[in-house]
TORDRENPA-529640 format. One record per residue (C-alpha): x, y, z; residue in three letters; residue number from 0. Coordinates in pm, whole numbers. Last residue first. Layout:
      c1      c2      c3  rest   nr
       X       Y       Z   ALA  NUM
...
This chain:
      c1      c2      c3  rest   nr
    1241    5322   -2042   ILE  656
    1495    5060   -1988   LYS  655
    1637    4965   -1649   VAL  654
    1991    4815   -1596   ALA  653
    2130    4686   -1265   ILE  652
    2483    4575   -1199   ILE  651
    2612    4391    -900   LEU  650
    2955    4189    -833   ILE  649
    3120    4111    -493   ASP  648
    3496    4116    -514   ASP  647
    3788    3958    -676   THR  646
    3650    3655    -808   GLN  645
    3921    3381    -832   ASP  644
    4108    3309   -1133   LYS  643
    4016    3023   -1357   ASN  642
    3890    3253   -1645   GLY  641
    3793    3579   -1512   LYS  640
    3745    3744   -1841   TRP  639
    3546    3460   -1969   GLU  638
    3322    3450   -1670   ASN  637
    3289    3834   -1689   VAL  636
    3188    3825   -2052   LYS  635
    2958    3531   -2002   LYS  634
    2771    3725   -1711   GLN  633
    2758    4052   -1931   ILE  632
    2611    3840   -2239   VAL  631
    2347    3673   -2017   GLU  630
    2242    3995   -1862   ARG  629
    2200    4175   -2189   GLN  628
    1998    3875   -2308   GLU  627
    1750    3921   -2026   ALA  626
    1720    4284   -2096   MET  625
    1642    4242   -2466   PRO  624
    1919    4399   -2663   LEU  623
    1981    4739   -2782   HIS  622
    2218    4809   -2482   HIS  621
    2446    4549   -2618   ILE  620
    2748    4734   -2763   SER  619
    2690    5038   -2537   LEU  618
    2721    4802   -2247   LEU  617
    3036    4645   -2357   LEU  616
    3228    4972   -2439   ASP  615
    3113    5092   -2088   SER  614
    3254    4779   -1913   LEU  613
    3592    4799   -2111   GLN  612
    3629    5171   -2002   ARG  611
    3522    5091   -1651   TYR  610
    3821    4840   -1585   LYS  609
    3860    4482   -1643   PHE  608
    4147    4460   -1431   LYS  607
    4465    4278   -1543   LYS  606
    4570    3909   -1552   GLY  605
    4743    3939   -1899   GLU  604
    4544    3733   -2104   PRO  603
    4221    3833   -1924   GLY  602
    4139    3832   -1559   GLY  601
    4124    4031   -1254   PHE  600
    3790    4192   -1162   GLN  599
    3817    4538   -1039   ASP  598
    3574    4675   -1306   ALA  597
    3314    4403   -1262   ILE  596
    3302    4463    -886   GLY  595
    3305    4816    -854   ASP  594
    2930    4871    -800   THR  593
    2666    4915   -1073   PHE  592
    2393    5146   -1206   THR  591
    2272    5147   -1569   TYR  590
    2011    5351   -1719   ILE  589
    1871    5264   -2080   VAL  588
    1685    5529   -2269   ASP  587
    1443    5390   -2534   GLY  586
    1155    5649   -2473   HIS  585
    1304    5960   -2322   GLU  584
    1370    6059   -1946   LEU  583
    1422    6415   -1818   LEU  582
    1700    6375   -1566   LEU  581
    1758    6530   -1209   SER  580
    2068    6520    -985   HIS  579
    2053    6573    -611   ASP  578
    2379    6646    -443   THR  577
    2476    6506     -85   PHE  576
    2553    6741     201   ASP  575
    2882    6806     337   LYS  574
    2930    6738     713   ASN  573
    3071    6384     615   HIS  572
    3371    6579     457   GLU  571
    3638    6400     632   MET  570
    3442    6072     616   HIS  569
    3228    5848     844   LYS  568
    2944    5695     618   GLY  567
    2749    5720     285   VAL  566
    3077    5756     107   PRO  565
    3225    6052     -47   MET  564
    3330    6170    -391   LYS  563
    2973    6290    -491   ASP  562
    2811    6114    -775   GLY  561
    2918    6130   -1148   LYS  560
    2675    6131   -1427   TYR  559
    2836    5946   -1730   GLU  558
    2687    5960   -2093   THR  557
    2688    5659   -2333   LEU  556
    2577    5739   -2671   LYS  555
    2407    5514   -2899   ASN  554
    2071    5715   -2912   GLU  553
    2064    5734   -2534   ARG  552
    2274    5536   -2294   VAL  551
    2267    5683   -1949   LEU  550
    2538    5579   -1681   TRP  549
    2507    5649   -1324   LEU  548
    2832    5695   -1107   SER  547
    2954    5597    -787   SER  546
    3163    5738    -479   ASN  545
    2815    5845    -318   ALA  544
    2505    5910    -543   ALA  543
    2192    6092    -578   ALA  542
    1914    6058    -813   PHE  541
    1619    6211    -961   ASN  540
    1473    6033   -1275   LEU  539
    1188    6197   -1462   THR  538
     901    6064   -1692   VAL  537
     652    6277   -1502   ASN  536
     387    6000   -1417   ASP  535
     675    5751   -1390   ILE  534
     880    5945   -1128   ASP  533
    1170    5709   -1066   PHE  532
    1392    5785    -768   GLU  531
    1739    5647    -793   CYS  530
    1991    5599    -497   LEU  529
    2318    5532    -626   VAL  528
    2571    5361    -367   CYS  527
    2887    5352    -181   ASP  526
    2845    5224     173   MET  525
    2964    5287     532   GLY  524
    3246    5174     736   ASP  523
    3505    5431     856   GLN  522
    3511    5342    1232   SER  521
    3738    5564    1423   ASN  520
    3533    5551    1749   GLU  519
    3511    5891    1938   ASN  518
    3145    5974    1889   GLY  517
    3019    5766    2178   LYS  516
    2775    5571    1936   PRO  515
    3011    5533    1655   ASN  514
    2891    5261    1447   LEU  513
    2528    5322    1505   ALA  512
    2543    5705    1501   LYS  511
    2753    5710    1204   ILE  510
    2532    5469    1007   ILE  509
    2220    5696    1104   GLN  508
    2364    6005    1012   LYS  507
    2473    5871     670   ARG  506
    2134    5743     610   GLN  505
    1994    6079     675   GLU  504
    2220    6257     440   ASN  503
    2143    5973     188   LEU  502
    1781    6027     223   ILE  501
    1832    6398     188   ALA  500
    2026    6350    -133   SER  499
    1743    6117    -271   PRO  498
    1458    6354    -178   SER  497
    1172    6154     -29   THR  496
    1176    6164     360   ILE  495
     874    5980     476   ASN  494
     990    5904     845   LYS  493
     838    5571     818   GLU  492
     868    5458     450   VAL  491
    1178    5636     334   ILE  490
    1400    5679     656   ILE  489
    1279    5363     827   GLU  488
    1310    5128     511   ASN  487
    1654    5274     427   LEU  486
    1777    5226     778   PHE  485
    1700    4850     773   SER  484
    1848    4807     438   ILE  483
    2167    4982     566   ASN  482
    2203    4753     860   LEU  481
    2135    4434     650   LEU  480
    2404    4559     402   SER  479
    2655    4623     689   MET  478
    2612    4278     834   PHE  477
    2659    4126     475   ALA  476
    2991    4325     435   GLY  475
    3129    4189     748   PRO  474
    3032    3836     663   VAL  473
    3163    3817     297   GLY  472
    3259    4151     157   HIS  471
    3416    4489     287   GLY  470
    3245    4836     323   THR  469
    2918    4824     170   CYS  468
    2841    4847    -208   ASP  467
    2491    4989    -318   ALA  466
    2255    4989    -590   THR  465
    1944    5149    -451   VAL  464
    1588    5173    -630   LEU  463
    1323    5397    -525   TYR  462
     962    5413    -715   PHE  461
     754    5750    -661   LYS  460
     377    5730    -628   ARG  459
     409    5803    -255   ASN  458
     628    5510    -175   HIS  457
     727    5221    -397   GLN  456
    1019    5035    -268   VAL  455
    1354    4895    -376   ALA  454
    1693    4724    -242   TRP  453
    1999    4626    -394   TYR  452
    2306    4476    -217   PHE  451
    2679    4443    -237   ASP  450
    2865    4326      85   GLY  449
    2769    3946      15   SER  448
    2706    3625     175   VAL  447
    2836    3293      46   ILE  446
    3153    3461     -91   ASP  445
    3204    3673    -397   LYS  444
    2843    3765    -449   PRO  443
    2700    3763    -822   GLN  442
    2395    3990    -878   TYR  441
    2298    4059   -1239   TYR  440
    1969    4250   -1220   ILE  439
    1772    4311   -1530   PHE  438
    1497    4572   -1632   PHE  437
    1193    4639   -1846   GLU  436
     961    4874   -1698   LEU  435
     642    4843   -1467   ASN  434
     840    4981   -1145   LEU  433
     558    4832    -913   HIS  432
     514    4495   -1037   ALA  431
     839    4422   -1217   LYS  430
    1012    4528    -897   ILE  429
     813    4315    -663   TYR  428
     829    4018    -886   GLU  427
    1227    4053    -897   ASP  426
    1232    4026    -531   SER  425
    1368    4312    -304   THR  424
    1661    4182    -120   LEU  423
    1572    4112     247   LEU  422
    1490    3737     193   ALA  421
    1833    3706      10   ARG  420
    2003    3828     334   GLN  419
    1828    3597     576   ILE  418
    1890    3294     337   ARG  417
    2252    3405     321   ARG  416
    2274    3415     703   ALA  415
    2162    3057     698   TYR  414
    2458    2969     486   VAL  413
    2692    3177     713   ILE  412
    2550    2986    1034   SER  411
    2598    2650     832   ASP  410
    2963    2766     759   ARG  409
    3027    2838    1114   ILE  408
    2900    2526    1251   ASN  407
    3087    2309     972   LYS  406
    3411    2496    1062   HIS  405
    3373    2434    1434   GLN  404
    3287    2070    1376   GLU  403
    3603    2055    1130   ASP  402
    3816    2213    1408   SER  401
    3703    1978    1694   ARG  400
    3739    1674    1459   GLU  399
    4097    1812    1357   LYS  398
    4188    1840    1701   GLN  397
    4068    1480    1789   LYS  396
    4248    1358    1488   SER  395
    4585    1556    1601   ILE  394
    4562    1393    1958   ILE  393
    4502    1057    1833   ASN  392
    4774    1072    1571   ARG  391
    5023    1183    1828   GLN  390
    4917     877    2044   ARG  389
    4965     649    1741   GLN  388
    5300     792    1656   VAL  387
    5424     719    2020   GLN  386
    5276     371    2001   ASP  385
    5438     303    1651   VAL  384
    5780     416    1789   ARG  383
    5750     216    2103   LYS  382
    5647    -104    1883   TYR  381
    5923     -35    1630   LEU  380
    6192     -26    1888   PHE  379
    6062    -360    2047   VAL  378
    5995    -502    1705   SER  377
    6355    -422    1595   PHE  376
    6501    -618    1872   VAL  375
    6283    -933    1788   GLY  374
    6322    -912    1432   VAL  373
    6708    -894    1470   THR  372
    6692   -1198    1699   ILE  371
    6450   -1375    1455   LEU  370
    6666   -1297    1152   GLY  369
    6991   -1432    1344   MET  368
    6795   -1759    1413   VAL  367
    6669   -1789    1063   VAL  366
    7003   -1704     934   SER  365
    7172   -1969    1121   ILE  364
    6897   -2223    1032   LEU  363
    6936   -2135     661   ILE  362
    7329   -2180     687   ILE  361
    7285   -2511     872   ILE  360
    7039   -2642     614   LEU  359
    7253   -2532     316   THR  358
    7535   -2713     488   LYS  357
    7316   -3027     525   ASN  356
    7246   -3041     143   GLU  355
    6895   -2934      -4   GLY  354
    6728   -3143    -276   GLU  353
    6464   -3304     -81   ASN  352
    6407   -3014     152   LEU  351
    6409   -2759    -104   MET  350
    6160   -2966    -338   LYS  349
    5924   -3029     -49   GLU  348
    5917   -2642      25   ALA  347
    5855   -2572    -350   ASP  346
    5564   -2821    -364   LYS  345
    5413   -2689     -48   GLU  344
    5423   -2345    -205   LYS  343
    5274   -2440    -515   GLN  342
    4958   -2609    -312   LEU  341
    4903   -2290    -133   LEU  340
    4914   -2076    -444   LYS  339
    4654   -2320    -603   ILE  338
    4420   -2320    -289   GLU  337
    4429   -1953    -263   LYS  336
    4331   -1910    -632   ASP  335
    4037   -2146    -564   LYS  334
    3907   -1961    -297   LYS  333
    3938   -1636    -448   GLU  332
    3724   -1761    -751   HIS  331
    3472   -1936    -540   GLU  330
    3416   -1614    -334   TYR  329
    3394   -1392    -651   MET  328
    3148   -1624    -802   SER  327
    2930   -1636    -488   GLN  326
    2937   -1242    -460   LEU  325
    2821   -1217    -816   GLN  324
    2558   -1485    -781   PHE  323
    2430   -1317    -463   SER  322
    2418    -975    -653   ARG  321
    2219   -1119    -936   LYS  320
    1980   -1288    -699   GLY  319
    1941    -998    -466   ASN  318
    1824    -777    -803   GLU  317
    1606   -1071    -914   GLU  316
    1463   -1130    -560   ARG  315
    1378    -769    -517   LEU  314
    1197    -750    -856   VAL  313
    1014   -1056    -789   SER  312
     904    -994    -434   ASP  311
     574    -812    -453   LYS  310
     484    -966    -774   TYR  309
     527   -1311    -635   LEU  308
     372   -1236    -294   SER  307
      53   -1113    -477   TYR  306
      52   -1415    -704   LEU  305
      74   -1631    -395   LYS  304
    -202   -1460    -219   GLN  303
    -409   -1493    -526   ASN  302
    -341   -1880    -528   LEU  301
    -419   -1897    -155   PHE  300
    -754   -1683    -191   ALA  299
    -836   -1928    -489   ASN  298
    -824   -2235    -256   LYS  297
    -970   -2046      26   PHE  296
   -1314   -1955    -126   ASP  295
   -1501   -1888     186   GLY  294
   -1649   -1569      35   GLU  293
   -1458   -1329     249   ALA  292
   -1141   -1526     195   SER  291
   -1197   -1485    -188   ASP  290
   -1229   -1108    -138   THR  289
    -908   -1085      72   LEU  288
    -701   -1279    -182   ALA  287
    -862   -1052    -473   MET  286
    -771    -732    -290   GLY  285
    -409    -878    -244   LEU  284
    -396    -935    -632   TYR  283
    -527    -579    -685   ALA  282
    -259    -413    -461   SER  281
      26    -615    -605   VAL  280
    -107    -567    -963   LEU  279
    -116    -193    -880   VAL  278
     247    -185    -779   ASP  277
     348    -405   -1097   LYS  276
     209    -153   -1356   ALA  275
     267    -373   -1669   ASP  274
      86     -94   -1874   VAL  273
    -183    -343   -2007   LYS  272
    -144    -570   -1704   LYS  271
    -255    -277   -1464   ALA  270
    -571    -230   -1699   GLN  269
    -684    -592   -1659   THR  268
    -576    -631   -1295   LEU  267
    -782    -319   -1177   ALA  266
   -1094    -435   -1394   ILE  265
   -1060    -755   -1192   ASN  264
   -1031    -584    -867   PHE  263
   -1351    -389    -925   ASP  262
   -1538    -698   -1032   ASN  261
   -1422    -900    -718   ARG  260
   -1532    -594    -495   ALA  259
   -1855    -583    -655   LYS  258
   -1931    -956    -562   LYS  257
   -1771    -905    -231   SER  256
   -2017    -665     -92   ASP  255
   -1947    -640     255   GLY  254
   -1905    -248     262   LEU  253
   -1554    -271     350   LEU  252
   -1499    -496      66   LEU  251
   -1680    -249    -153   HIS  250
   -1433      12     -19   VAL  249
   -1136    -205     -75   TYR  248
   -1254    -263    -444   GLY  247
   -1298     114    -512   VAL  246
    -935     157    -430   ASP  245
    -828    -101    -674   ALA  244
   -1055      48    -930   TYR  243
    -904     408    -861   CYS  242
    -540     263    -913   LEU  241
    -630      86   -1234   ALA  240
    -793     403   -1372   ILE  239
    -478     605   -1262   GLY  238
    -243     342   -1440   ILE  237
    -456     357   -1738   LYS  236
    -461     736   -1782   ASP  235
    -647     760   -2120   GLY  234
    -723    1118   -2123   TYR  233
   -1101    1107   -2073   GLY  232
   -1086     792   -1880   LYS  231
    -923     950   -1624   LYS  230
   -1192    1206   -1581   ILE  229
   -1435     922   -1555   GLU  228
   -1239     729   -1304   ILE  227
   -1199    1041   -1072   CYS  226
   -1591    1078   -1070   GLU  225
   -1604     703    -967   TYR  224
   -1334     747    -702   TYR  223
   -1537    1055    -579   TYR  222
   -1861     893    -553   LYS  221
   -1711     593    -384   LEU  220
   -1565     784     -88   SER  219
   -1880     966     -37   LYS  218
   -2065     621     -13   GLU  217
   -1793     495     208   TYR  216
   -1802     762     472   GLN  215
   -1584     555     719   GLY  214
   -1352     853     794   LEU  213
   -1071     661     629   ARG  212
   -1260     603     307   LYS  211
   -1361     979     304   TYR  210
   -1005    1070     326   ILE  209
    -885     840      47   ASN  208
   -1186     922    -176   GLY  207
   -1102    1291    -115   TYR  206
    -762    1228    -234   SER  205
    -867    1039    -558   THR  204
   -1099    1329    -635   TYR  203
    -780    1553    -608   THR  202
    -593    1341    -848   TYR  201
    -869    1368   -1092   GLY  200
    -877    1736   -1064   LEU  199
    -503    1764   -1120   GLY  198
    -554    1563   -1436   GLN  197
    -850    1787   -1542   PHE  196
    -647    2100   -1522   ASP  195
    -925    2354   -1632   GLY  194
    -745    2660   -1479   ILE  193
   -1051    2756   -1265   GLU  192
   -1142    2375   -1205   ARG  191
    -785    2299   -1095   CYS  190
    -793    2606    -875   ILE  189
   -1126    2491    -681   LYS  188
   -1015    2117    -653   GLU  187
    -684    2210    -508   SER  186
    -849    2434    -245   LYS  185
   -1085    2168    -178   LYS  184
    -821    1911    -110   ALA  183
    -631    2165     118   PHE  182
    -958    2178     350   GLU  181
   -1021    1815     325   LEU  180
    -675    1734     464   ALA  179
    -735    2013     731   ILE  178
   -1056    1792     838   GLU  177
    -861    1458     798   TYR  176
    -576    1524    1041   GLN  175
    -488    1157    1056   CYS  174
    -108    1195     974   THR  173
    -133    1057     643   SER  172
    -433    1259     560   TYR  171
    -242    1576     665   TYR  170
      39    1498     445   VAL  169
    -200    1390     148   ILE  168
    -383    1736     175   SER  167
     -46    1910     194   LEU  166
      37    1740    -148   ASN  165
    -314    1845    -303   LEU  164
    -236    2212    -179   ALA  163
     112    2208    -337   CYS  162
     -40    2072    -649   TYR  161
    -316    2356    -667   ALA  160
     -68    2630    -591   VAL  159
     172    2494    -872   GLY  158
     -92    2503   -1093   GLN  157
    -197    2842    -995   LYS  156
     139    3023   -1073   PHE  155
      75    3377    -937   GLY  154
     451    3440    -890   ILE  153
     401    3498    -506   ASN  152
     144    3223    -501   GLU  151
     399    2963    -619   PHE  150
     662    3080    -399   TYR  149
     454    3052     -99   SER  148
     318    2707    -207   LEU  147
     679    2581    -229   ALA  146
     754    2683     115   ALA  145
     431    2532     241   LEU  144
     553    2201      72   ASN  143
     887    2230     210   HIS  142
     747    2268     569   GLY  141
     474    2000     536   LYS  140
     725    1744     417   ALA  139
     961    1824     697   ASP  138
     664    1741     957   SER  137
     557    1448     755   TYR  136
     887    1276     767   LYS  135
     695     946     649   MET  134
     999     880     413   GLN  133
     769     898     101   ALA  132
     654    1234     267   CYS  131
    1004    1337     261   GLU  130
    1034    1260     -93   THR  129
     716    1446    -169   ILE  128
     805    1745      26   GLY  127
    1141    1763    -147   ILE  126
     958    1750    -483   ASN  125
     762    2053    -387   LEU  124
    1057    2237    -292   LEU  123
    1220    2182    -646   VAL  122
     906    2289    -815   TRP  121
     896    2601    -613   GLY  120
    1260    2665    -670   VAL  119
    1191    2620   -1033   ASN  118
     927    2866   -1053   LEU  117
    1137    3125    -810   SER  116
    1446    3121   -1026   ASP  115
    1629    3370    -816   ARG  114
    1951    3239    -966   LEU  113
    2115    3177    -616   SER  112
    1792    2983    -535   GLU  111
    1830    2771    -845   LEU  110
    2180    2677    -743   ILE  109
    2091    2578    -380   SER  108
    1775    2390    -466   LEU  107
    1926    2185    -739   ALA  106
    2196    2065    -473   LYS  105
    1912    2022    -229   TYR  104
    1724    1802    -493   GLN  103
    2037    1595    -564   PHE  102
    2095    1482    -204   GLU  101
    1708    1452    -159   LEU  100
    1680    1196    -429   ALA   99
    1990    1030    -302   ARG   98
    1856     963      37   VAL   97
    1492     870    -140   HIS   96
    1620     587    -322   ASP   95
    1291     454    -435   GLY   94
    1399     420    -789   ARG   93
    1127     666    -892   TYR   92
    1236     913    -638   GLN   91
    1596     858    -775   ASN   90
    1458     968   -1121   LEU   89
    1340    1291    -966   ARG   88
    1641    1382    -783   GLY   87
    1862    1333   -1088   PHE   86
    1618    1559   -1290   SER   85
    1652    1832   -1005   TYR   84
    2045    1784   -1037   TYR   83
    1999    1858   -1415   ALA   82
    1776    2150   -1349   LEU   81
    2024    2317   -1126   GLY   80
    2312    2237   -1376   GLU   79
    2107    2394   -1668   GLY   78
    2025    2694   -1465   LYS   77
    2418    2733   -1393   LYS   76
    2523    2734   -1746   PHE   75
    2910    2721   -1714   LYS   74
    2935    2596   -2086   ILE   73
    3111    2299   -1952   ARG   72
    2922    2250   -1657   GLU   71
    2592    2287   -1853   SER   70
    2714    2023   -2118   LEU   69
    2804    1761   -1846   THR   68
    2463    1816   -1639   LEU   67
    2254    1775   -1949   ALA   66
    2445    1461   -2055   GLU   65
    2424    1317   -1707   ASP   64
    2047    1388   -1699   SER   63
    2008    1223   -2046   ARG   62
    2201     915   -1952   ILE   61
    2006     878   -1614   THR   60
    1653     910   -1779   ALA   59
    1772     663   -2032   MET   58
    1844     417   -1757   HIS   57
    1533     515   -1543   ILE   56
    1288     454   -1836   GLU   55
     973     446   -1602   GLY   54
     777     659   -1821   THR   53
     796     963   -1600   GLU   52
    1176     931   -1570   SER   51
    1212     928   -1933   TYR   50
     991    1245   -1954   ALA   49
    1236    1394   -1684   LEU   48
    1548    1300   -1875   ALA   47
    1380    1425   -2191   LEU   46
    1313    1776   -2036   GLN   45
    1673    1809   -1899   VAL   44
    1818    1714   -2239   LEU   43
    1592    2000   -2382   THR   42
    1736    2260   -2124   LEU   41
    2095    2164   -2197   ALA   40
    2023    2169   -2583   LYS   39
    1881    2518   -2539   SER   38
    2177    2637   -2365   THR   37
    2402    2490   -2614   ASP   36
    2235    2698   -2887   SER   35
    2189    2544   -3223   LYS   34
    1922    2303   -3188   LEU   33
    1816    2086   -3478   THR   32
    1965    1786   -3340   PRO   31
    1714    1820   -3008   LEU   30
    1404    1877   -3191   ALA   29
    1336    1530   -3317   LYS   28
    1428    1376   -2977   LEU   27
    1202    1648   -2820   LEU   26
     897    1537   -3018   SER   25
     942    1165   -2968   ASP   24
     974    1212   -2596   ILE   23
     653    1435   -2576   ARG   22
     480    1169   -2763   LYS   21
     598     899   -2502   ASN   20
     516    1153   -2236   GLN   19
     166    1157   -2287   ALA   18
     127     771   -2177   HIS   17
     315     849   -1865   SER   16
      42    1052   -1687   VAL   15
     134    1383   -1545   GLY   14
     454    1430   -1333   CYS   13
     361    1641   -1032   VAL   12
      50    1440    -920   ILE   11
     198    1111   -1049   LEU   10
     479    1127    -798   LEU    9
     230    1150    -513   ILE    8
      45     840    -648   PHE    7
     339     632    -687   LEU    6
     436     704    -348   ILE    5
      94     599    -206   PHE    4
     103     286    -426   ARG    3
     434     182    -272   ASP    2
     285     244      72   ARG    1
      12     -12      -2   MET    0
């Protein structure tokens, strides 16, 4: 029964396998025609997923490996993330939940760094499914809720419906039937809205399971039959077989063995067509129980035997192969040892027969001297080994403590990254409120970053900050969190709206926080560009600290330099920042950035990238769509960097009018 449950929750996300055969044919035809390596990588991932869903695990493994190898070669992070996601899915089908989670978490780390909300949602959903199969219901609930939040934020209704359905299964599995019903109803409502009949069918199955557990058998049958009708509409043979098996068990509970037998026969017929062994296991068990209820113990025995055969056949086959391999190895090693032993005995016998007394005396003397030498050396060696072993034990314990401390520190920093990423303004928020084309290329040097970006809509104005805090890594991350907190307070709570006035107040708050007594010598702060977009009047007001704003208009790049002082303690920190104002025109592209790209070492001579090369690059690509611009910049930076380390955090933001 547990195997059927796992199959059911996997089918929720996968869709029926018969539809995948056409999809596989289509993808195989398209693959040789693709010119872009990124398109090939994504298509290989889709092939791998389709093969997983049809049970062709070997082919799924091959295609997943091809997708990962290609993505790593071309440094296509999204392809790597989706390839790991595919490996996770095929291990779900294998039933190897530990490996499935290992790959799913690798996928999650990469896709989170790319801020790919849709695929992060799918990965979290599959992590929840895997944990549910492991009966880790608390963890499964947490990851399904996280996936639900992602899908709701981007308005992806199908994902919301499947999360709700999985949560229904989690609560059903923990006997919280009322909550399970609520989530099933939520899933049903959305599936009806978007016309997802497959999802609706699985929701009806969930209803049937819940009402069966509650003892409301008539309601349970009603939903199972409705599910069967839906699945007949698109030829889901596995789903139909599963439903008839469930209906059979309800009829058994109602005491109607005749109907139960008919249901199990239909389930067997459908399952045999698609070789669904897990359904055959369930149906033969149901038939055995039906025979027993009718007193037909002979057929009950036969069906029980078929149930056991199907349940154990695969395991027996795999174990048989392994047992044969081990037995063969054992026999081979045994014979090899016997041959060597016989050869040694023959050699010794020959030596004794042919040797002379003189030779024997020499041998005896040599043996005695050898034993004495070995004895003396053994005492010395024992003392030396004992001393080395004690030293190794001390070093080993020190290493264990060091490794544990390192792990704790790294875990803390990784968790801090989640906090920092949560405080960065989401792409969805910017898209919804700025209502202009844009891209953000954000690549921290370490796990956490001193560069940050932040945005808010306030009083019909849209504020966008591109900032570089003192330092990078953990110190820079702390400064970024402090600055984000102050920006929220200054703009939203204090209602200070002028860019220069905002930076003036921000500087006061930073100096006050880092120099509370007024005599500390902390020079920490940030360099930044703070933009205020007035969409109604098509104007841009901005102020900048140790940074510039670039405007590309009619194939010409114009630089607007900010004030030569940071937002922090400085010899001129009593001087006010300057406001700049631009009347925008259609087609203008505005670029703000930190110094990460310009300061990156690389190229054939290991020199800095520099601002001149960056301006030439932006001028050459400003006409491209935003997403393509970001890809070109990322590729150029990676090519320039080569195998050198990243010098600093990287951040560049572009907005097209």
